[in-house]
N, C-alpha and C positions, 0 to 999 in steps of 0.2 A: 820488447826484452823477452828472450823464450827462457823459463826457468823450469826448474824441477823442485817440487816440495817433497822432504821428505820426514814423516813422522816416526819418533822411535821414542820409548821407554826406558828408562832406568830406575832403580830404585836407590833412596838416599834414606839415610838414620834419620829418625825424627829428633827434632830439638827439644832438650829437657831444660827446665827451670833448674836455678841451682838449688832449690831447697827439695827438688823432686828425690824422693828416695825411690828408686825401682833398680831391680837388677838389671843387668845388661841385656838378658835373654828375654826380659819384659819389654824391650822395645821393639816396636812394629814399624818396618822400613813404610815409607810412603813411595808411591810412585811418582814420578818427576817425567811429562813429557818435553822431549826435547825435538824443535822444530828447527830444520836445516832448510833454507831456501837458497838453491846452487842456479847461477847464473850459467846457462848451457853455452854462452859465448867463449872461446878461446882467450886466455890473456897473453899469449905470446912465451916469449922466455922468460927466464926469471927475472932478468932486471926489469921487463915490463910490468910482471906482475907483484915485485917490490913496490913499483912506481904507485901502480893501480893502490895498491894496501896503503901505501902512505896517504892517497888522495882519499881513500874510502873512511879513513880513521879521521882525516880532518874536516871531511864535509859529514852531513846528514841524510844526503839523496840515498845513499846504498841500505840503510837502516830502513829509511821512509818505504823505498821500493818494496823491499824485502816484507817488510810489514804490511804492504798491501796485499801482496800475493799471499800470505798466511793468512789474513784476515779474510779474504776472497773464499778460502777453502772453509774459513770458520764458519761463515754465513750460509755456503753452502750446507755445510753440516747441518746448522741450525734450523735450515728452511727443510731440508729432507727429513730431519728426525722430528718436526715439529716441535721442538723444544726451547722454549723462549729462555730459557737458565743459562745457555751456553754463551758465555761472554765472548767478546772480541779479545784477542790477544793484545796486551800492553807490556812495553819494554820495563815500564814502572813497576809491575808486578814480576819480573823475570829473575831468577836468581844468578842468570850470568848472561850476559849479550856479547856474544864475540863477532870478530868480521876476520874474514881471513880466504886462503886459496890453497887447493891440493887437487888431488885427482879425484874423478868422479866418486871411485870406489872409498877415499880416505874421507872426503866430506859426507857422503851419505852415512859413513858410519861414526861421525863426530869427531874425525882425526884431520888434521890440518899439516899440509908442508909448511905453513908459516899463518899466524892467527896474533891478533890483537885483542883483549877484553876491554870492552868500552864502559866507563864509569856509567851506573845507572841513570845520572843527572844527564849525562850525555846522551844517552840512548832513549829519551824520552823529554821532548819539550814542555810535555804537559805534566809532569814529575810535581807535584805539590805538597806542601804539608797539611795535614786536616786541620780545619780552625775548630779547636779545641772547645774555644768557649761555645761556640754556637750549636755545636754538637750536644755540648751539655745542656745548652738552653732547650733544644729540641726534645732532647730524650727526657728532658724534666719539666717537659710541658709549659715551660715559660715562654716560648714562641711556636708559632705553627710553620708546618712546611707549605708552601704554595703548590699547586699544581704545575704553574708557567715555570717554576723551577727545576720539577721534574722532567717536565717536555723539553725546556731548553735544554737541558745536559743531555738527552738524547737527541735532540737536532746537533748538537756539538759532537757527541759520536759519531753520528750518521758521517756528518761532513769531514771529521778527521779521518774518518777511513773510507773516504771516496764514493759514498752511499749521497749523491747529492739530489737526487729525486726524492727520497726519503728525507735529508735534510729540510728540502722545501716545503713538503707537508707536514713535517713536525712542527718546525718554526711557524707557520701560517696559526697552525693552533696553540701554541706557545704565546706568540704575540698577541691573538685575541683574549686568551686566560690572561696574560699579563696587565693588558688595558682595564680588564674588569679588576682583577685582584689587587692591582696596586693604585686605585684609586683612593684607598683607604689613607695613602700617604701623600695626597696631591699636594698639601700645604708645603711639602719638602721637595717633592718630585715633579711638580709641574712641568718645568722644562724637560724634564725626561719623559715624561708621558706626551707632551705635545710632540716630542721630537719621536717617540715609537710610533704615535699616531698618524704622523707624516710616512711612515716608511710602510704603512700597512697595505697600501696600493701595490706597490712594488712586490711585497712579499707575497699577497694574494696572488700577482700574474705569474708570478715564480712556480707557485704551487698549482696553479691551472696548467702552465706548461707540463710541470712532472706529471700530471694526471695523463696529458695527452703523450706522455712518452719519453721527452726529454726537458734537460734544461742547457740553454746556451750559455756560452761564457758569460755573458752581460749579466743572465738572469743569477748564474753561480755567483759572480760578484755583489749582486743586491743581497743574495742571502748570506753572504760571508758578514757583509758590512752590518746588516741588520741583526744577525745573531750576537755580533759584538756591541752592538749598543743597548741590546736587550739584556745580556750579560753584565754589563755596566749597569744599568738602572737595578739590576738586582742586587749587585754590590752594594750601590748607594742606598738601597732599602734597607741593608742588614746595619748600616752604618747611623742610618736615621729613624730606624725603630725605638 
């Protein structure tokens, strides 16, 4: 797919709480970034374009492909700026997510011939409600955050954004850390720990392939499956604690 990425900005007013007592002049606008991914392939006549839009709204592929293009640019900017704080884009953090069609000039300026706004829950399959009880336990010091949890999250982020080599390398370390850290809960997690130990060889092989420059589809499937099992073990640990 040949794509054009247009990054623009616009100002939006800050949202104030109901109890806030501020003069309107004191409200400082905040800058909002607008990212538009334009597929350079022509859609044909209006009937064909409308048919494409209907499919795009019903399926996730268009948003997924556009997000991959955007995050490739974000990753390049992060590396070029040597700034680890530049985060990947995610529809769950977007104010709005639209899909539509128009002329090149129209869509580059944020305008459309026809467009649909996607519900944010549709725009990102990873949208989840924060588990408030556990957040409170972590902040209150009643529970510790494990290194393997953070490493597993990084591996998931890399995998979801198509960085398979990075995901394989992150997962290899995350799995080793999990086997060490989760051993405290062996009484309740014995079967899961044995399962993770059995996945270790395949994950290490995928990480070795990543170091050599590539991960084949079979190794990628190993990474995806092993990461899923590690995430399941971590969820079970929060229940068993």
